[in-house]
BARO-648812 format. One line per 5 residues: number of its first residue (from 1); their letters; for each residue z, y, x of N, C-alpha, C. Coordinates in Angstrom, 3 decimals. Each point is the difference from the previous one (the first is absolute). Example, Ala and Ser with C-alpha at 12.3 -4.5 7.8 and 13.67 -1.06 7.14 Angstrom:
! residues 2
1	as	7.800:-5.690:13.190:0.000:1.190:-0.890:0.000:1.200:0.900; -0.720:1.050:-0.350:0.060:1.190:0.820:0.730:1.090:-0.770
END
This chain:
! residues 278
1	madli	-20.926:25.166:-14.852:0.968:1.088:0.096:1.232:-0.290:-0.866; -0.217:-0.506:-1.216:1.125:-0.313:-0.887:0.907:-1.052:0.631; -0.615:-1.003:0.663:0.785:-1.039:0.654:0.820:0.588:1.148; -0.588:0.934:0.749:0.713:0.640:1.098:1.188:0.803:-0.512; -0.179:0.711:-1.115:1.092:0.785:-0.579:1.145:-0.918:-0.425
6	krlwt	-0.339:-1.135:-0.598:1.035:-0.957:-0.388:0.759:-0.510:1.224; -0.735:-0.281:1.074:0.648:-0.458:1.233:0.961:1.050:0.541; -0.426:1.265:-0.039:0.838:1.083:0.514:1.278:0.145:-0.819; -0.116:-0.084:-1.326:1.183:0.118:-0.846:0.957:-1.163:0.241; -0.539:-1.189:0.175:0.841:-1.156:0.310:0.752:0.217:1.300
11	aiilv	-0.709:0.512:1.018:0.637:0.266:1.293:1.055:1.087:-0.107; -0.288:1.053:-0.776:0.952:1.108:-0.157:1.316:-0.490:-0.601; -0.070:-0.969:-0.882:1.195:-0.525:-0.647:0.737:-0.986:0.905; -0.740:-0.879:0.660:0.629:-1.095:0.730:0.447:0.366:1.410; -0.756:0.834:0.707:0.317:0.301:1.398:1.371:0.646:0.165
16	pilvv	0.377:1.018:-0.811:1.353:0.572:0.170:1.111:-1.026:-0.193; -0.168:-0.901:-0.958:1.000:-1.049:-0.217:0.131:-0.867:1.243; -1.138:-0.338:0.590:0.013:-0.841:1.186:0.622:0.724:1.196; -0.298:1.278:0.149:0.553:0.777:1.111:1.523:0.093:-0.112; 0.504:0.228:-1.200:1.453:0.058:-0.210:0.639:-1.334:0.357
21	alfvd	-0.604:-1.099:-0.449:0.558:-1.316:0.291:-0.040:-0.312:1.491; -1.017:0.511:0.691:-0.138:-0.261:1.431:0.961:0.830:0.830; 0.005:1.307:-0.222:0.639:0.904:0.952:1.239:0.719:-0.526; 0.151:0.132:-1.307:1.172:0.697:-0.537:1.167:-0.968:-0.174; -0.263:-1.145:-0.586:1.027:-1.029:-0.140:0.123:-0.747:1.325
26	pspws	1.130:0.096:0.700:0.130:-0.656:1.301:0.133:-1.522:-0.105; 0.352:-0.492:-1.174:0.140:-1.443:-0.186:-1.347:-0.619:-0.359; -0.102:-1.335:0.079:-1.253:-0.666:-0.383:-0.071:-0.354:-1.477; 1.009:0.401:-0.797:0.075:-0.517:-1.368:-1.054:0.606:-0.922; -0.305:1.277:0.164:-1.027:0.583:-0.860:-1.364:-0.612:0.297
31	ilvla	-0.257:-0.285:1.265:-1.245:-0.688:0.352:-0.015:-1.405:-0.578; 1.156:-0.660:0.010:0.063:-1.338:-0.595:-0.337:0.063:-1.486; 0.515:1.005:-0.691:-0.291:0.150:-1.430:-1.494:0.224:-0.221; -0.590:0.930:0.783:-1.433:0.270:-0.148:-0.839:-1.223:0.351; 0.403:-0.704:1.057:-0.748:-1.197:0.396:0.095:-1.079:-1.064
36	tiagg	1.169:-0.144:-0.603:0.166:-1.007:-1.054:-0.853:0.337:-1.216; -0.038:1.294:-0.340:-0.823:0.412:-1.142:-1.485:-0.205:0.307; -0.439:0.535:1.152:-1.420:-0.115:0.348:-0.409:-1.447:0.207; 0.830:-0.749:0.738:-0.316:-1.404:0.231:0.036:-0.812:-1.282; 0.972:0.316:-0.879:0.074:-0.715:-1.271:-1.208:0.259:-0.881
41	lahde	-0.449:1.246:-0.043:-1.189:0.329:-0.792:-1.247:-0.671:0.579; -0.132:0.039:1.329:-1.154:-0.646:0.637:0.022:-1.501:-0.229; 1.197:-0.593:0.079:0.155:-1.439:-0.250:-0.413:-0.346:-1.426; 0.434:0.809:-0.961:-0.350:-0.250:-1.396:-1.506:0.138:-0.228; -0.622:0.976:0.671:-1.450:0.154:-0.146:-0.742:-1.213:0.534
46	flrma	0.474:-0.542:1.121:-0.628:-1.220:0.516:0.133:-1.137:-1.002; 1.195:-0.150:-0.570:0.218:-1.079:-0.964:-0.819:0.192:-1.264; -0.190:1.248:-0.426:-0.824:0.263:-1.172:-1.457:-0.395:0.250; -0.467:0.181:1.228:-1.360:-0.434:0.333:-0.081:-1.517:0.088; 1.004:-0.602:0.639:-0.051:-1.437:0.254:0.402:-0.826:-1.214
51	lpata	0.907:0.548:-0.843:0.513:-0.745:-1.144:-0.126:0.840:-1.272; -1.203:0.256:-0.449:-0.162:0.819:-1.209:0.622:-0.670:-1.205; 0.641:0.805:-0.840:0.657:-0.532:-1.194:-1.030:-0.548:-0.970; 0.374:-1.065:-0.697:-0.874:-0.607:-1.000:0.762:-0.136:-1.319; -0.745:-0.349:-1.045:0.612:-0.180:-1.318:0.939:-1.196:-0.029
56	edrel	-0.111:-0.890:1.008:0.834:-1.198:0.031:1.354:0.245:0.662; 0.246:1.212:0.490:1.262:0.292:0.680:1.141:0.045:-1.022; 0.701:-1.123:-0.128:1.090:-0.099:-0.977:1.367:-0.001:0.677; 0.035:-0.278:1.308:1.267:-0.030:0.706:0.247:1.340:0.673; 1.108:0.047:0.723:0.302:1.192:0.793:-1.168:0.286:0.937
61	plrvv	-0.577:1.193:-0.062:-1.154:0.283:0.857:0.314:-0.269:1.472; -0.908:-0.679:0.645:0.206:-0.358:1.403:0.163:1.241:0.865; -0.645:1.092:-0.378:0.088:1.224:0.801:1.418:0.570:0.005; 0.758:-0.238:-1.071:1.387:0.485:-0.033:0.834:-0.719:1.053; -0.140:-1.314:0.063:0.723:-0.775:1.012:-0.431:0.410:1.391
66	mgtvg	-1.314:0.134:0.206:-0.497:0.345:1.326:0.376:1.427:0.379; 0.106:0.887:-0.979:0.449:1.358:0.301:1.426:0.005:0.531; 0.858:-0.837:-0.584:1.380:-0.118:0.468:0.052:-0.586:1.403; -0.784:-1.044:0.213:-0.070:-0.607:1.335:-0.494:1.021:1.018; -1.063:0.729:-0.362:-0.565:0.976:0.926:0.973:1.097:0.360
71	aavla	0.733:0.512:-0.993:0.972:1.056:0.272:1.097:-0.493:0.935; 0.438:-1.244:-0.190:1.028:-0.554:0.877:-0.505:-0.160:1.424; -1.217:-0.522:0.159:-0.568:-0.195:1.342:-0.232:1.333:0.687; -0.321:1.026:-0.761:-0.275:1.299:0.591:1.289:0.726:0.401; 1.002:-0.020:-0.853:1.173:0.849:0.221:1.137:-0.677:0.763
76	lpmvf	0.280:-1.252:-0.289:1.211:-0.619:0.540:0.000:-0.191:1.514; -1.148:-0.263:0.653:0.052:-0.145:1.465:0.584:1.211:0.712; -0.256:1.212:-0.489:0.560:1.166:0.656:1.479:0.157:-0.328; 0.382:-0.368:-1.211:1.391:0.166:-0.416:0.914:-0.949:0.760; -0.420:-1.251:0.160:0.869:-1.022:0.590:-0.451:-0.471:1.383
81	gagrv	-1.142:0.495:0.477:-0.510:-0.440:1.299:-1.071:-1.053:-0.176; -1.196:0.299:0.501:-1.140:-0.885:-0.227:0.224:-1.386:0.586; 0.562:-0.069:1.214:0.174:-1.294:0.646:0.942:-0.915:-0.749; 0.977:0.588:-0.693:0.985:-0.816:-0.698:-0.438:-0.368:-1.407; -0.640:0.928:-0.708:-0.253:-0.215:-1.425:-1.415:-0.492:-0.304
86	lppll	-0.963:0.307:0.864:-1.391:-0.278:-0.366:-0.322:-1.492:-0.128; 0.385:-0.876:0.950:-0.343:-1.432:-0.168:0.552:-0.610:-1.287; 1.315:0.164:-0.301:0.468:-0.576:-1.276:-0.603:0.677:-1.219; -0.310:1.291:0.118:-0.593:0.716:-1.125:-1.392:-0.542:-0.310; -0.802:-0.242:1.025:-1.337:-0.553:-0.223:0.082:-1.425:-0.535
91	aasai	0.959:-0.779:0.505:0.168:-1.368:-0.494:0.403:0.010:-1.477; 0.945:0.869:-0.357:0.420:0.096:-1.397:-1.138:0.485:-0.888; -0.824:0.914:0.519:-1.139:0.507:-0.765:-0.990:-1.117:-0.295; -0.251:-0.858:0.996:-0.928:-1.113:-0.204:0.504:-0.947:-1.086; 1.293:-0.282:0.029:0.580:-0.900:-1.017:-0.071:0.646:-1.380
96	lvalt	0.302:1.299:-0.086:-0.041:0.694:-1.295:-1.418:0.018:-0.565; -0.988:0.240:0.856:-1.392:-0.022:-0.455:-0.364:-1.385:-0.528; 0.417:-1.040:0.721:-0.307:-1.363:-0.427:0.638:-0.305:-1.360; 1.258:0.396:-0.188:0.673:-0.242:-1.277:-0.672:0.763:-1.139; -0.399:1.227:0.277:-0.664:0.806:-1.028:-1.328:-0.619:-0.411
101	llark	-0.758:-0.470:0.966:-1.289:-0.615:-0.318:0.183:-1.310:-0.765; 1.017:-0.772:0.360:0.271:-1.238:-0.729:0.363:0.269:-1.449; 0.648:1.147:-0.257:0.429:0.332:-1.362:-1.143:0.528:-0.860; -1.122:0.341:0.614:-1.128:0.570:-0.760:-0.931:-1.137:-0.452; 0.407:-0.696:-1.047:-0.702:-1.206:-0.422:-1.411:0.282:-0.501
106	hhldr	-0.251:1.203:-0.487:-1.320:0.320:-0.528:-0.995:0.359:1.111; 0.454:-0.007:1.259:-0.872:0.411:1.102:-0.063:-1.052:1.105; 0.310:-1.245:-0.328:0.041:-1.032:1.027:-1.358:-0.205:0.661; -1.075:0.209:-0.748:-1.324:-0.199:0.573:-0.341:1.070:1.034; 0.739:1.118:-0.015:-0.255:1.082:0.956:1.160:0.183:0.971
111	agrha	0.909:-0.967:0.047:1.204:0.150:0.812:-0.321:0.148:1.488; -0.987:-0.734:0.470:-0.356:0.100:1.415:-0.495:1.386:0.371; -0.885:0.549:-0.825:-0.521:1.347:0.262:1.104:1.039:-0.119; 0.867:-0.157:-0.990:1.094:0.942:-0.171:0.978:-0.070:1.168; 0.291:-1.214:0.474:0.910:-0.147:1.138:-0.580:0.673:1.244
116	aacfa	-1.282:-0.211:0.239:-0.631:0.619:1.168:0.084:1.517:-0.073; -0.257:0.566:-1.189:0.061:1.450:-0.157:1.423:0.513:0.194; 0.983:-0.717:-0.526:1.395:0.445:0.120:0.465:0.002:1.448; -0.222:-1.105:0.698:0.448:-0.075:1.392:-0.743:1.012:0.868; -1.302:0.151:-0.248:-0.777:0.979:0.770:0.479:1.419:-0.263
121	svlyv	0.365:0.281:-1.249:0.417:1.358:-0.344:1.258:0.403:0.752; 0.934:-0.926:0.154:1.255:0.314:0.698:-0.265:0.297:1.472; -0.842:-0.794:0.621:-0.309:0.219:1.414:-0.833:1.251:0.205; -0.894:0.271:-0.929:-0.948:1.098:0.166:0.643:1.359:-0.200; 0.810:0.166:-1.056:0.508:1.351:-0.289:1.483:0.170:0.345
126	pllas	0.942:-0.638:-0.685:1.407:0.318:0.266:0.448:-0.270:1.434; -0.422:-1.136:0.563:0.449:-0.323:1.358:-0.488:1.029:1.010; -1.262:0.402:-0.111:-0.533:1.006:0.925:0.605:1.375:-0.275; 0.159:0.349:-1.267:0.566:1.304:-0.345:1.460:0.115:0.393; 0.700:-1.112:0.152:1.412:0.041:0.362:0.225:0.618:1.378
131	lwpqi	-1.053:0.063:0.818:0.137:0.573:1.334:-0.034:1.526:-0.011; -0.486:0.627:-1.067:-0.065:1.465:-0.021:1.377:0.629:0.166; 0.995:-0.316:-0.836:1.306:0.630:0.207:0.678:-0.451:1.287; -0.299:-1.223:0.478:0.619:-0.474:1.222:-0.492:0.776:1.224; -1.200:0.552:-0.077:-0.492:0.829:1.113:0.888:1.234:0.151
136	klhfs	0.351:0.626:-1.103:0.902:1.154:0.088:1.401:-0.435:0.402; 0.477:-1.117:-0.536:1.352:-0.467:0.284:0.176:-0.339:1.477; -0.938:-0.734:0.577:0.153:-0.499:1.367:-0.508:0.966:1.061; -0.885:0.903:-0.382:-0.579:0.904:0.994:0.297:1.454:-0.361; -0.858:0.652:-0.749:0.227:1.401:-0.351:-0.957:0.400:-1.109
141	pgwlf	0.275:1.129:-0.671:-0.964:0.490:-0.993:-1.371:0.267:0.611; -0.016:0.435:1.267:-1.278:0.269:0.654:-0.884:-1.228:0.078; 0.604:-1.158:0.249:-0.790:-1.230:0.066:-0.619:-0.337:-1.354; 0.761:0.204:-1.057:-0.560:-0.282:-1.331:-1.075:1.022:-0.351; 0.213:1.266:0.381:-1.025:1.009:-0.247:-1.291:-0.370:0.718
146	vtlai	0.101:-0.428:1.249:-1.195:-0.393:0.752:-0.652:-1.227:-0.627; 0.802:-0.904:-0.538:-0.555:-1.159:-0.705:-0.879:0.444:-1.165; 0.538:0.913:-0.798:-0.765:0.534:-1.124:-1.234:0.744:0.488; 0.165:0.772:1.087:-1.116:0.786:0.519:-1.116:-0.889:0.513; 0.339:-1.118:0.645:-1.036:-0.924:0.480:-0.843:-0.490:-1.173
151	afmsd	0.677:-0.444:-1.062:-0.729:-0.546:-1.152:-0.877:1.050:-0.647; 0.549:1.180:-0.253:-0.732:0.993:-0.777:-1.019:0.765:0.845; 0.313:0.270:1.282:-0.974:0.694:0.841:-1.124:-0.929:0.435; 0.294:-1.279:0.115:-1.070:-0.966:0.258:-0.960:-0.048:-1.185; 0.553:-0.007:-1.198:-0.821:0.000:-1.209:-0.830:1.281:-0.100
156	tgaya	0.627:1.133:0.322:-0.718:1.280:-0.053:-1.094:0.063:1.056; 0.308:-0.445:1.212:-1.007:-0.012:1.057:-1.167:-0.901:-0.334; 0.302:-1.170:-0.594:-1.073:-0.914:-0.394:-0.886:0.621:-1.069; 0.616:0.677:-0.951:-0.769:0.644:-1.074:-0.894:1.101:0.568; 0.565:0.847:0.895:-0.764:1.115:0.550:-1.168:-0.487:0.865
161	fgrlw	0.261:-0.927:0.893:-1.064:-0.510:0.873:-1.049:-0.743:-0.814; 0.457:-0.729:-1.015:-0.946:-0.731:-0.840:-0.917:0.924:-0.770; 0.557:1.095:-0.524:-0.819:0.953:-0.750:-0.969:0.744:0.919; 0.442:0.325:1.208:-0.829:0.793:0.905:-1.041:-0.835:0.752; 0.400:-1.159:0.476:-0.886:-0.750:0.892:-0.191:-1.462:-0.393
166	gkhkl	0.586:-0.425:-1.115:-0.045:-1.412:-0.341:-1.396:-0.520:-0.314; -0.447:-0.977:0.755:-1.309:-0.618:-0.211:0.070:-1.524:0.004; 0.881:-0.562:0.790:0.043:-1.444:0.182:1.155:-0.584:-0.815; -0.337:-0.843:-0.958:0.992:-0.559:-0.905:0.987:-0.897:0.756; 1.270:0.143:-0.338:1.046:-0.782:0.667:0.147:-1.379:-0.626
171	ypavs	0.164:-0.063:-1.317:0.218:-1.270:-0.698:-0.488:0.187:-1.433; -1.319:0.087:-0.202:-0.536:0.358:-1.320:0.355:-0.983:-1.104; 0.255:-1.263:0.339:0.342:-0.975:-1.030:1.348:0.312:-0.646; 0.865:0.699:0.718:1.325:0.341:-0.499:0.099:1.457:-0.405; -0.500:0.898:0.857:0.108:1.439:-0.259:-1.295:0.676:0.469
176	pgktw	-0.964:0.170:-0.893:-1.316:0.521:0.396:0.042:1.391:0.618; 1.020:0.792:-0.286:0.035:1.367:0.493:0.521:0.147:1.417; 0.641:-1.014:0.542:0.602:0.108:1.325:-1.029:-0.279:1.086; 0.096:0.768:1.105:-0.952:-0.117:1.100:0.738:-0.156:1.319; -0.755:-0.435:1.027:0.565:-0.091:1.348:0.361:1.380:0.519
181	egalg	-0.796:0.992:-0.352:0.320:1.362:0.416:1.316:0.463:-0.639; 0.203:-0.371:-1.251:1.257:0.322:-0.655:1.180:-0.699:0.657; -0.202:-1.264:0.409:1.066:-0.725:0.698:0.382:0.707:1.290; -1.000:0.519:0.715:0.280:0.770:1.218:0.792:1.261:-0.341; -0.374:0.661:-1.089:0.749:1.166:-0.435:1.439:-0.334:-0.322
186	glvga	0.237:-1.196:-0.526:1.362:-0.435:-0.262:0.819:-0.103:1.274; -0.617:-0.515:1.061:0.685:-0.068:1.292:0.339:1.389:0.514; -0.936:0.931:-0.166:0.242:1.379:0.441:1.152:0.613:-0.793; -0.034:-0.153:-1.314:1.057:0.569:-0.830:1.370:-0.571:0.330; 0.072:-1.312:0.217:1.282:-0.625:0.324:0.527:0.482:1.341
191	nlati	-0.884:0.206:0.971:0.449:0.492:1.304:0.446:1.454:-0.058; -0.616:0.777:-0.870:0.505:1.361:-0.217:1.420:-0.052:-0.548; 0.272:-0.988:-0.837:1.346:-0.143:-0.563:1.003:-0.427:1.062; -0.331:-1.039:0.776:0.971:-0.531:0.958:0.220:0.940:1.184; -1.048:0.712:0.416:0.157:0.935:1.117:0.530:1.339:-0.490
196	gwgsl	-0.657:0.581:-1.015:0.376:1.329:-0.474:1.364:0.033:-0.650; 0.201:-0.848:-1.021:1.285:-0.030:-0.682:1.043:-0.801:0.775; -0.468:-0.998:0.761:0.926:-0.871:0.712:0.382:0.506:1.370; -0.841:-0.269:0.998:0.338:0.314:1.391:0.319:1.466:0.225; -0.773:0.899:-0.592:0.131:1.423:0.293:0.986:0.722:-0.906
201	fllpe	0.557:-0.687:-0.986:0.860:0.716:-0.938:1.256:-0.785:-0.358; -0.131:-1.069:-0.768:1.163:-0.672:-0.554:0.562:-1.115:0.871; -0.834:-0.612:0.843:0.418:-1.201:0.739:-0.287:0.146:1.489; 0.783:0.760:0.740:-0.253:0.151:1.440:0.098:-1.310:0.769; 0.731:-0.976:-0.546:0.095:-1.300:0.666:-1.299:-0.801:-0.090
206	ltipk	-0.890:0.424:-0.886:-1.300:-0.665:-0.143:-0.978:0.674:0.953; -0.212:-0.601:1.157:-0.906:0.584:0.980:-1.429:-0.005:-0.537; -0.831:0.848:0.574:-1.371:0.112:-0.507:-0.770:-1.315:0.127; 0.077:-0.747:1.117:-0.690:-1.307:0.023:0.472:-0.945:-1.107; 1.312:-0.019:-0.240:0.506:-0.856:-1.076:-0.413:0.536:-1.366
211	aialg	-0.070:1.330:-0.114:-0.439:0.596:-1.264:-1.445:-0.380:-0.308; -0.843:-0.013:1.022:-1.400:-0.403:-0.192:-0.079:-1.462:-0.441; 0.778:-0.856:0.681:0.007:-1.420:-0.379:0.478:-0.177:-1.438; 1.064:0.717:-0.368:0.508:-0.104:-1.369:-1.016:0.537:-0.996; -0.680:1.096:0.354:-1.007:0.557:-0.898:-1.139:-0.968:-0.256
216	vvgsl	-0.447:-0.679:1.050:-1.105:-0.950:-0.155:0.426:-1.200:-0.832; 1.122:-0.614:0.384:0.451:-1.202:-0.711:0.395:0.342:-1.439; 0.697:1.139:-0.165:0.415:0.398:-1.338:-1.176:0.288:-0.908; -1.019:0.691:0.530:-1.176:0.299:-0.812:-0.742:-1.279:-0.384; -0.162:-0.910:0.953:-0.684:-1.258:-0.300:0.753:-0.784:-1.071
221	agqvg	1.334:-0.029:0.106:0.795:-0.703:-1.006:-0.160:0.654:-1.362; 0.040:1.330:-0.030:-0.157:0.706:-1.266:-1.360:-0.228:-0.629; -1.044:-0.018:0.830:-1.341:-0.221:-0.544:-0.155:-1.426:-0.507; 0.657:-0.952:0.667:0.005:-1.374:-0.523:0.706:-0.034:-1.359; 1.130:0.709:-0.111:0.705:0.049:-1.273:-0.845:0.594:-1.104
226	dlfes	-0.738:1.053:0.328:-0.877:0.642:-0.982:-1.107:-0.951:-0.433; -0.637:-0.659:0.965:-1.074:-0.939:-0.324:0.530:-1.204:-0.787; 1.202:-0.442:0.362:0.583:-1.150:-0.692:0.216:0.309:-1.477; 0.541:1.189:-0.284:0.207:0.347:-1.405:-1.327:0.163:-0.724; -1.024:0.548:0.680:-1.325:0.108:-0.603:-0.550:-1.380:-0.350
231	mlkrg	0.236:-0.964:0.887:-0.447:-1.368:-0.261:0.704:-0.574:-1.224; 1.319:0.247:-0.096:0.741:-0.494:-1.154:-0.542:0.606:-1.294; -0.217:1.307:-0.012:-0.491:0.662:-1.205:-1.377:-0.512:-0.380; -0.853:-0.212:0.989:-1.333:-0.539:-0.303:0.126:-1.413:-0.578; 0.910:-0.787:0.572:0.199:-1.354:-0.504:0.550:-0.025:-1.417
236	ygvkd	0.858:0.973:-0.328:0.582:0.054:-1.335:-0.839:0.820:-0.978; -1.074:0.606:0.499:-0.911:0.730:-0.879:0.532:1.311:-0.513; 0.777:0.724:0.829:0.522:1.304:-0.404:-0.402:1.050:1.031; -0.084:1.252:-0.455:-0.363:1.093:0.895:1.218:0.527:0.733; 1.099:0.192:-0.713:1.251:0.476:0.575:1.119:-0.952:-0.390
241	sgsll	1.054:-0.026:0.808:1.128:-0.869:-0.339:0.771:0.528:-1.199; -0.159:1.296:-0.307:0.675:0.611:-1.128:-0.473:1.431:-0.174; 0.700:0.755:-0.827:-0.386:1.393:-0.251:1.218:0.924:0.087; 1.019:-0.435:0.724:1.248:0.746:0.050:-0.144:1.364:0.672; -0.753:0.050:1.108:-0.115:1.220:0.801:-1.360:0.642:-0.243
246	pghgg	-0.052:1.123:-0.699:-1.292:0.647:-0.277:-0.771:0.299:1.285; -1.265:-0.420:0.007:-0.837:0.233:1.164:0.110:-1.058:1.068; 1.034:-0.859:-0.089:0.211:-1.032:1.012:-0.141:-1.412:-0.555; 0.155:-0.153:-1.309:0.023:-1.330:-0.586:1.426:-0.455:-0.188; 0.289:-1.212:0.421:1.336:-0.547:-0.137:0.828:0.189:1.255
251	mldrv	1.285:-0.385:-0.073:0.876:0.095:1.159:-0.480:-0.914:1.125; -0.471:-1.197:-0.349:-0.495:-0.910:1.029:-1.215:0.580:0.712; -0.843:0.734:-0.728:-1.141:0.668:0.629:0.461:1.015:1.038; 1.170:0.596:-0.224:0.495:1.037:0.894:0.736:-0.570:1.201; 0.658:-1.155:-0.157:0.826:-0.529:1.096:-0.600:-1.238:0.644
256	dallf	-1.238:-0.362:-0.346:-0.582:-1.231:0.537:-0.030:0.001:1.525; -0.378:1.133:0.602:-0.012:0.088:1.463:1.419:0.067:0.557; 0.873:0.739:-0.668:1.369:0.181:0.474:0.759:-1.321:0.055; -0.316:-0.923:-0.898:0.647:-1.310:0.029:-0.223:-0.702:1.330; -1.183:0.178:0.594:-0.320:-0.662:1.256:0.387:0.841:1.208
261	vgpvv	0.030:1.318:-0.159:0.385:0.869:1.109:1.495:-0.104:0.277; 0.822:-0.115:-1.046:1.444:-0.051:0.163:0.471:-1.058:0.991; -0.399:-1.265:-0.151:0.436:-1.015:0.963:-0.473:0.290:1.420; -1.212:0.541:0.151:-0.500:0.321:1.341:0.913:1.022:0.671; 0.337:1.069:-0.714:0.852:1.036:0.581:1.396:-0.545:0.282
266	yyfat	0.558:-0.741:-0.939:1.358:-0.516:0.170:0.110:-0.864:1.256; -0.923:-0.935:0.154:0.105:-0.911:1.134:-0.520:0.624:1.295; -0.899:0.965:-0.094:-0.422:0.737:1.191:1.181:0.807:0.541; 0.700:0.683:-0.887:1.167:0.769:0.433:1.076:-0.923:0.563; 0.225:-1.126:-0.661:1.053:-0.922:0.426:-0.262:-0.569:1.384
271	yvvyg	-1.207:-0.514:0.233:-0.250:-0.769:1.210:-0.728:0.779:1.100; -0.800:0.990:-0.365:-0.775:0.735:1.007:0.727:1.269:0.442; 0.525:0.750:-0.968:0.638:1.269:0.344:1.450:-0.189:0.399; 0.749:-0.807:-0.758:1.429:-0.142:0.260:0.368:-1.345:0.639; -0.987:-0.781:0.373:0.262:-1.232:0.741:0.822:-1.030:-0.728
276	gmc	-0.208:-0.127:-1.308:0.707:-1.025:-0.763:1.329:0.453:-0.539; 0.365:1.250:0.232:1.269:0.523:-0.514:-0.262:0.839:-1.242; 0.679:-0.288:-1.084:-0.118:0.806:-1.209:1.306:-0.031:-0.769
END
């Protein structure tokens, strides 16, 4: 019960901010700010798990450099256009990471592991999160709302079905609590989002057959994102990615599914709904 109360208070504080950024501000800039903050925090939590600080850290902390790289990869594609800025930005990021690792003379024996974590972190969090504000910019606030609804209603449906009928373990080596019945509930929850909030309310251009397809693919992507983060946490020996959000854990714990749902919605809207026009 205490955990549920904490979750409710977190939602009471965060949901109004998100609604204002989605529907009150007609521009995509407030969403870009929120995405940069959320993505930056999630990126830092991943780096804290992958690159824990040690007593030997005498140089500029690697997480500071990677935080700067992550913020640039997340925010600049929308400001200057992803097609124009993203390739040189990723190339420059790779060179900067290499130079930073070369300068860390006290960590040469771990340079390979650190490089793998740095490059993976950029692809995993900032690059995927960069699509959140672009969904509002290129399509509409309704599309971004449905993106959020797919991730969160899929999670809610999975939790409800798992608690009520869950018997068959989905992937116990990674997440012992998840079941096949819960996965089915996730599909149901995501389709309620794409049909109820999408086709019947915010997105009339999203026909019901396409809404069902998006709900299925989006839910599967979100559940993969959730399982992937669970695998990372198990590998790093932590229960939560952080403690920023009471009742939820860290920011990465909250957006793990959304990171994978965002690209699905963006490219589904681009190529399936609007025929490659955005």
